[in-house]
N, C-alpha and C positions, 0 to 999 in steps of 0.2 A: 522598649521590648514588650511585645504582647504577652499576656499571661497564658500559662499552659492550657487552661480550659478554653480560652478564646482561640488559641492556635488549633486545637483539635476540633473545635466546632467549625471553624472556617475550612479546615481540611476536609471534614466530613461533608460540608456543603459543596465544596469543589468536586468531591468524588460523586456525590449524588447528581450534580450537574453533568458531569462526564457520562454517567450511566444513562441519564435521560437523552443526551445527544447521540448516544451510540445504540443502546438496546431498542429504542423506539423505531429504528429504521432498518432492522435486520432483513426484512423481507420486502423492503420498499421497491427495490429495482430488480430487474431480471439478472440472471447470471450472465457474465461476459466470458469471452474466449478462455482466458487463463483460469477462471473459476470452473469452467467445464472440465478442464484437465485435472483440477483438484478433485472434482467430483468423481472422475473416473478412477483416480488413485484410491479414494476413500471407499470405493465399491469393491475393492479387492477382498478376497475371503481370508487372506492370511497376511501377517506382517511381512513375510518374505515377498509376497506379491506386491505389497506397498513399496518395499525397497526396490524391486525390479522396475516398477513403473516410474518411480522417482528418478531412477538411473536413466530410463529410456526417454522420458518426456520433460524433465525439469532441469533447472540450472541452480537449484538450491538444495541444501541438506534436508534430511528426512524428518527431523523432530516434529515440526508442525503437523505433518501428514500422519505420523504415527499417533500423535495425540488425537487428531480428528478421527482416525480409525478406531481408537479405543473407546470414544464416546459415541460411535456409530452415527456420525454426522453424515446425512445424505441430502436433506432438503437445503434450500438456500439459507433459511434461517439457522438451521443446525450447523451448517458449514461455517457460518459467520460468527458463531458464538465465541470461539476461541479468540479471534482478533478483537472482538468487541469487549469481552471480559478482560483481555490482556491490556487493552488501551484504557479501560476504566481503572484497573489496578495500577496502571502506570502513574496515576495521579498521586496516591499516597506513597507509592514506592519512590516516585520521583522526588517527593519531599524528603523522604528519609535518605535518599541517595546523595542529595546535595546539601543537606542541612549542615553537616560538618565542614563543608567546603566553602559555603557562602553565608552561613548564618540562618537563623530561624525565619526572619522576615523575608529575606530573598528566596529562601526555599519555599515558603508559603506562596509567594508571588509566582514562582516557577510552577508550582502545582496548579495554580489557577490558569496559567498560560497553557499548560498541557491539557487541562480540562476542556478548553474551548478551541484549541488549535485546529484550524480548518484541515490541515494535512492529516493530523491524527484522527480527526472525526471521519474524514474520507476513507482512510485505510482501515477503520474499525468495522466497516461493512464490506470489506473485500476479503473473500475466503482464500487468502494467501498468507505467507509466513511473516509479513512485515509487522503486523501488530504484535505478535509474539516476539519478534526480533527486538522491538523497542523495550518490551518488558524485561526480557532476559538481559539486555544491555544495561538497563537501569539497575537490575539486581547485581550485576557485576560492579557497577560504579558504587553501589551501596557497600558491597563487601570490600572494595578497594579503599573507600573512605574510612571504613572501620579499621582496616589494617594501618592506614596512615595515622589514625588517632591512637591506637594501641595494638601493637602486634601480638598475636597469640596463634598457636597452631589451629585453634578452632576457626579463627577469622581467616587464616590462610586457606583452610579447608573450604570455607564458604566461597572464597574467591576462586578456587579451583572449580567448584561445582557450577557457580554462576558463569564463569568464563567459558567452560566447556559447553554448557547449555546454550550460550549466546552464539558460539560458532556453529554448533549443531543445528541452529535455527537458520543462520544465514552466514555464508562464507565471509562477507564483509565485516563480520564481528571480529575477525582476526586483527583488524587494524586497531580497534578499540582495546582489545586485550593486550596487544603488543604495546600500545601507548601506556596502559596502566602498569604493566610489568616493567617497562623501560623507565617510567617515572620513579617507581620504587627503587630500582637499581641505582639511579642517579641521586635521588633526593634522600634516600634512606640507606646509606652505605652500611650501616650496622646490621641491616636486614638482608644484606646481599646473599648470604648463603641460603636463607629461607626463601628468598625470591627466586634464586636459581633453581632450587628444588621444586618450587611451585611451577616454574616455567617448564621444567622437565616432565612433571606429571601432566600438565595441560597438553604438552606436545604429544605425549604417549596416548592420551585419550582422543587425540585428533587424527591418529594414524588411519583408522578406517575411512575417515572423510577424505583423506588424500587420495585413496584408491577410487572412491566414488567420484570425486571431482575430476579425476583424470578421465574417467569414462564419460562424464557429462560434457566435458570440453572437447570431445572428439568430433562434434558436429557444429553447425552454426545456428543453434537454436536461439542464441542471444545476439546474433549478428545484426539485428535491427538497431541495436544500441550504437554500434560504431558507425552505422550509416548516417546518424545525425551528427552534425558538426559539434565538436567538443565545446566550443564557445557557446553554442545554443543551449546545450545541456547544462552548462554551468549557470547561465542566466536563468534557466527554468528552475534549477535547484534552489537558487536564492529566492525566487518568487514563490515557489511552493513551500519552502520552509516557513515563510512569513504568513502566507494567506491561502495555501492549498493549491491543488492542481487546476481548479477551474472556478474562477471568481466571476460572479454574475455581472458586475459592472466595473468599468475602468476606474472610476473615482474611488470605489470601495477598495480595490486592490492597491491603488496608489497611496491612499491614506494609511492602510494597514502596513504596507511595505515600508513606507517612510518611518512610521513609529517603531516598527520592529528593528529595522536596520540601524536607525539612530540609537536605539537602545543597545544593540550589540556593539556599535562603535564606541559609545560612551562607556559601556561595561569593559571593553578592551582597554580603554584609557585608564579606568579605575583599577583594572587588574595589574597594569604596569606601574601605577603610581602608589599602590598601597599593598601591604602584606596581607590585608584582610579583604582584598577584592577577589573577584571570581577567577583567580589565576589558574587554578587546577582545571576547572571545566573548560577554560579557554585553551589550555594546552591539549587536553583530550579531544576537544572539538577540532582543533587545527590539524591534529594527526589523523583522526578518523575521517576527516573530509579531504585533507590535503594529500594523504598518502595514496588513496585510490585515484585521485585526480592526477598526481604525478605519474603513477603507473600507466594511466591511460595516455597522458601526453607523451610519454617516452615510447609508446607503442608496444609495451610489454604485454599487457592484457587490458583491453579497453572494455570495461564493464561499468564505467562511471555513469550513474543515472540517479536521479533524485531519490527514488524509492529505495535504491540500494544503500544510500547513505542516510536513511531516515533517522537513524539513531543520533545524528547530529542535532536534530530538532530540540530535544530536551536539554542538551548541553548548551546550545545557543540561548535557550530560554533562561538557563541559570546564569549565563554571562550577562544577558540583557536585564535580568530582574533587578539587580541593585540600582541600575540607572533609571529604570522605569518607576522605581519607588520614590524618586526625587519629586519635588514640587507637590508634596502631599499625595503622592501616588496618582496624580492626574494622568500622566502618560500611560500608566498601567491600566487604569480604568478605561481610557479611550481605546487602547488596543484590545482589551477584553470584549468591549462592546462591538468593535468592528469584526473581530474574529467570530464571536458568537452569532452575529447577524449573518455573516458569510456561511457559517456551518449550517445554520437552520435553513437558510435560503436554498443552498445547494441540495440539502437532504430532502427538501419538500417540493422541488421543482424539477420535473423530468428533463427540462431543457439543458440542465447542467450535469446530468448523470450519464450513465451508460445507456446506449441505445436500447429501447424497451422491446426487444424481440418477443418477449412473453406476451405482452398485450397485443402486439400487432398480429401474431400468429393466432392467438385466441379469437380475435375478431374475425379474421379470414375464415377460420374453421367453423365459427358459429354461423356465418352468412352462407358459405358455400363449401361444405366439408369435402365434397366429392371432386372438387377442382384440383388440378395439378398446381404446384406452387413453384414459381421461379423466383428465387431469392437473389437480389442484386447486392452482393456483399463481397469485398475482396478477401476477407479472412474468416468470417464467422460461420462457416459451414457446420462445425460441431455444435454451435449454439442453436442453429436452425434445426438440426437433427434432434437435439434434445427436446425442444418445445413442440416440434411436429411429431416426435416419437416414431420416426421412420428415417431410413437412410436415403441418400440421394440416388437418383435413377442411374442406370448404367449409361455408358457412352452412346448407346443407340437411342437413348431418350425414351419418351412415353408418347402414346397416342391418347389424345384427349379432346373433348369438345369445350371444356372450360379450363381456364388457367388463371391463377392469380399472379400478377407481377407485384412483388413486395420490394420496394427500394429502401435500403437502409439510409437514415438521415446522416448528414455530414456536418462537420465543423470546418468551414473554409478558413483560409488564411486570415487571421485577425478576428475571427468570429469566436464568441464565447458560448452562444446557445446552439443547440442542434437545429438544423433547418432542413426542409425536404430536398431530396435529390431528384433529378429528372427520372421519369419512368419511361423506358423504351417500349416500343411495340413489338408484336410478333407477326411474321408473315402468315396470312391466312386467318388471322383473328381480328375481331373488332371489339372496341371497348363497350362493356355493358354497364359497368358501375365503377365509381371511384370513391374511395374513403381516405381519411387521414387519421392516423392514430399516433399520438406523440411524435409528430413530424415524420412518421413513416407514411409513404404513399402506397396505397393498396389499390390496384386496378384489376377488376375482374374482366377477363377477355373471353369471347365466345367465338366458336367456329361452326359452320353449318354441318360439317362432317368431322369425324375424328381425325385430328391433324397431329403430325409428329412435332414434338418439342424437345430440343437437345440443348445441353448446357453450353456447347460451343457457339450457339447462335447469338448469344448476348455476352458482351464483355462483363466479366465477373459474375455471370449468371450461373446459378446452381439449380438444377431441376429436381423436383420431388414429385412422385406420383401422388394422385389424390388419395384421400383416406378411404379405406374399404368399409363399406356400410355393413353393419352387423345384422 
């Protein structure tokens, strides 16, 4: 058993490591489509406006957006502060959350896994609710473990507050909350009355969310999820939990995935064979992961997606930690190295990040600001509008003698890095200059006389008029 001072020193070092992997990269990549919608919500002048825009454009609850609005987050860095700080705080909170459940050593190992987890590092620079979701979920597990240890009205009150904040951050938090309350009802029958009272209070606090969720589910804004085969999404979730959403090399992913999955399997065996194994985190993980998977498989509501069940990552880390500590913690050290290498590699290489519209548009505007822009992108029109700082042209198009064709890079089947996409031509124009910026292809076209350019001329093409010279 490590001494108390050593434990807190190692926990502090893990937290500092987490902060370095997250805070250093807040403004490293440009905003992507979902973050643009976050920005539009945070630009509202009132909380009521935030609520209305969350209702109109989002599929998640409003807590993250309200907090972002309160701190006046507008820039990419400011918008990403909450998830970055939340997933940094998740390291010490994760230790405290599982310490009573798996012991000090395994809890400390869990904290280190959370510090370098490629999935958590990736979502720490995403201006969405997922980072806060992980933190609030861990706070609820912390309160839950405190009630398991010694019940009191204060600890039940903490469980209510943490559970409500978790579900107000993400609807899938309800699966974890139900798992915890159900466990208390079954495993602590003497606390049944207090648990039922807690359940009633939590349910009452979630009533406004039921009305909001009903409005948000009235369209198909999350329909893209169900369009992907459930088996594919299940495999992706397992891979991402272990090594993140985009690993630069096959061998790196294979090694990390093998160590993590073997750790989880060995931890599961330990949980079944010993009263002191990670049984409780295993039960919570099984329900938080399995319940939404079952709901999707039965066709009731298919929103199963890796990021929507991201709170399973720290629970699986707690399950794997006791096993990874075997053999003088060599498996744990190996996984930490693989995960840290992946996290740093992805965070410092544009090939494995979001498409860098910011850099591509800045280069085009610096070279020929008066040219029209034709962005070849299937979905990112709001991103282009943000960085061009002007709206797309009307259906009639624009007349211009100069036009940029900017083709968004792609990841083809089986590809890990972004690669350039083909750049189409325009009738009446000839190529004058070609550039490449972070796998974006930029081709400047010229015409002898002003020529019409319309969005419908090119597949997935969106036309923007050239910048007005001041």
